[in-house]
N, C-alpha and C positions, 0 to 999 in steps of 0.2 A: 503494500499500500500504499509507505513512503519511497515510493521510487518512483510512481504512478503519478503520486501529489508529484514527486517534486518536477517530473512532466510536463506536468498544466501548471506549476506557474514558470515556466518558459514557457509552456503554447499559447495555457489562460484552451485550451477549448475550439476555440475556434470560433464559433455557429453561436455560443449557447453563451461565451461572455462575450458575445455580440444582442441578444435579449435580452441576459440583466443589464446590461450599459444602458440598453432602451426600456427597460422595464424601468430599474432604480432613475432616470435622468424623467422618469414621467412620473414617479413617483413623485421627486421632488420639486417638478412643480403640478402637480392639484390634478394629472390625468386620473381617474377613477378608473379607467381603465385598465393603466400598464397598473395601479395598484392594487387592483387585485389579481392582475397576474403574478406581479410574484408576489403577494402572501400565496400566492398558491403554490410555487416556486417553494419559496420557504415552507410551508404544510403537508408540500410531497418528501421532501426529504428531512423534513423529523417525521417521519410517516415509517420512510426507506426505513432509518435509523434506530428507529420502537421499532420495528417489525422485525426487524434487522436482530436486536437483541433477544426477542420473545425466538426467534428459534434457535439463533444460536445456545442458550443454555443447556440443554441440555442433549447434542452433542459435544461441548465443551466439555461438561464433567462426563460424560463415556470416554472420554479419550485420552484429558489430565489426568488420573488418581486425586493429584492433590494444589492445587496454584500454590506458588512460592508463600512466604510469609515473611515480611518481616520486623526486627524491632519494632521500626516507625507504623508498620501499617497504623493505623489509631488517624495518628497523625496526618498524611496520606489520605487519606479519606475524609476525613475531615474537611478535608483542602478540598479533593476529589472534586466533592458531594457542592459546597458553597462555590467552587465553577461551571460545578454545570448544568446549577439552579440556578443561576448569573445568566446562566450561554441559551437558555431554556427560556427564560422571563426573555431577553434581548429580543432569540421569535418569535417569540410570544406574542409582544407587545408588536411587533412588525406586522402579521400576519391579523393584530390587531385589529393596528393602524390601514393596511392594507380592503380589507372590509370594512368600511366606514360607515357605507351605505346602508351597511346591514340593520336591523333591528339590531338594537345593543346592547339587549340582553341573550345573543349568539357571541357577539367578541368577546364579552365579558366573560360567560362560560367556554370560549375557546381558547383562551388565555389564563386563566385557570388551573384547568383541560393539559393546556399544554407545558407548562410553569413547572407543574408533576409530576404529567405520567415521562415523558423520557429520563429523566433521574431517578422511574420505581423502579420504573422495568432493566436499565444496567444496572442499577443497583444488586436487585434483581439476581443475578446474571453470577457473582461473587458467590455468591451461596449453590451447594451441592441442594438437587430435591432429594429428599426424606426417598422419596419409592424411586425411586431414579432405573430397577431395578425394570418396576413393572411398566412403563413407561415405553410402547413402538418402540421395537428397533427402529423403523421410519423414522424415524423422528430424531435419533442417537445419527442417524449415519455418514458418512461421510460429503454426501450431493445436501446434507443438509445445513450442515455449516456452509457451506462454499455457499449454498445461494444463501444465506444469512452471512456471510462474508460482504458477498459484492449486495447485497442491502446497503453495506456497513462503510464498503466504499465510495459505494456512490455517494453516496450523501454524506461525506467526507470531501472528498474533492471534491462535491457543493456550494461546501459550508467554507472551503482553501480558498475557492475561488473567488466567494464572495468580499475575504480579508483581501484576497490581493487587491478586487475592484475599490472596497471601499473605505479600508481599514490602511492597512501602507499606505497611503500616502501622503499620509496623520503625522506618521514618523520623517519624513526626508526632512532636511535641512536645505532650505531655501534662502534666509533672507541674511539681506548684505551682516560681512565683517561675520560669521560665522565659523571659529574654530575644525578643526579634526576633532577635538574635542567634544565642543556640539554632536555630533556625528555618532561619534558612540555612543553615547546617552539615550540620540533620537536611537541608535540600533539598541541598547542596554533596551528601552520601553517598549522596543517590537517585538524584544522577541518576549518578554509580559503580557502581550494583546495575544501571540500567537497559540502560548500557552493553551491560550484561554480558547479559541479559534482551529485549535489541529491537538492539541496535545490532553483536550481535554473528551473531545468526540474521538480522541483512539485510548481513548482505555478498553473498549471492551478486549481488543487487541496486548494493551500496556499490561494486562494483570498477570499478562503468565511473557509477558518475555523484555520486562521490563530490569530482571536483569543481571540483562545479555550487552555487551559493551555493545557488541555492531546494534544494537536497538539502536541506545541514543543518539547512535555516527547517520546512521540511517535518519532520523528523528531532527539532525543537522544538518543535515544534507537538504533541505526538502526547507525548511529555511532559512540557507544558505543566499538563497537566487534575493530575496527580499532585501538582506544584510547589507552582498554584493553594491547594491543601488542604492540603499542608504549609504555608507561607505565612499561609494566610488562617485554616484551622481552629482 
C-alpha cells in the first residue's frame, strides 16, 4: 500500500485528481451540485474503509495467532483513537456540509454516525473474535482478506490524494525573506498532519507490522514527495 500511495503522490491518479479539484473548487464557490458530489466521494471513501475493517477482522485473526503487543500499547491506542476520531469528524463535517440542502436532521445524524462508526469498527479489528472457530471458512479465507485490503487501500489512497490537494500546500513556505529553517519547520508540521491523514487510516495494517523497520521506511517514502517539495520548492 505504501508503494501505491507513493506513486499516487507522484502522479495523483490523473482523472480522479481532476474530479476532486473540480468538486473542491465548486464546494468553495457554494456550488450545491459540486458540494454534493464531493460529499459522495468522501462518503464512499468512509464506507469502503468501514467495510474493509468489517471484512478484515476474521481472516486477520485466523491468519495471525497473536498481534504484536508492545509495552506502550495503551498510549499508542489512545493517541490513535484521538487522531481517528478527529479525522472522522472532519470527514463527517464535510459530508454534512455537502448535503446541507437536505433536511437538517439527515446531515446531523449522518455526521454523528460517521464520527463514531469508523473508529468503532477499526478498533474492533484489534480484538480476536470469541467464536472465531465457528465463523464460516469463507469469511476467514485469504480472498476475503484480499477484498478487505482492496477496500481499505482504495479509501486510504482517496484520503491521501485529498491531503495532497487541499492540505499539503498549507505547509509550503513562500513568504519573502524565509530561511531554510522556516522550511524545516513547515516540513515538521506537514509530517504531523500527514500522520493524521495517512498513518491513522493505515492502522489496520500497522497493527501487525509496526515493529518492522521496513514499515516505517516505506511510510517515510510516501511522505517524501511532500517533504521534498517543501524543502526544495
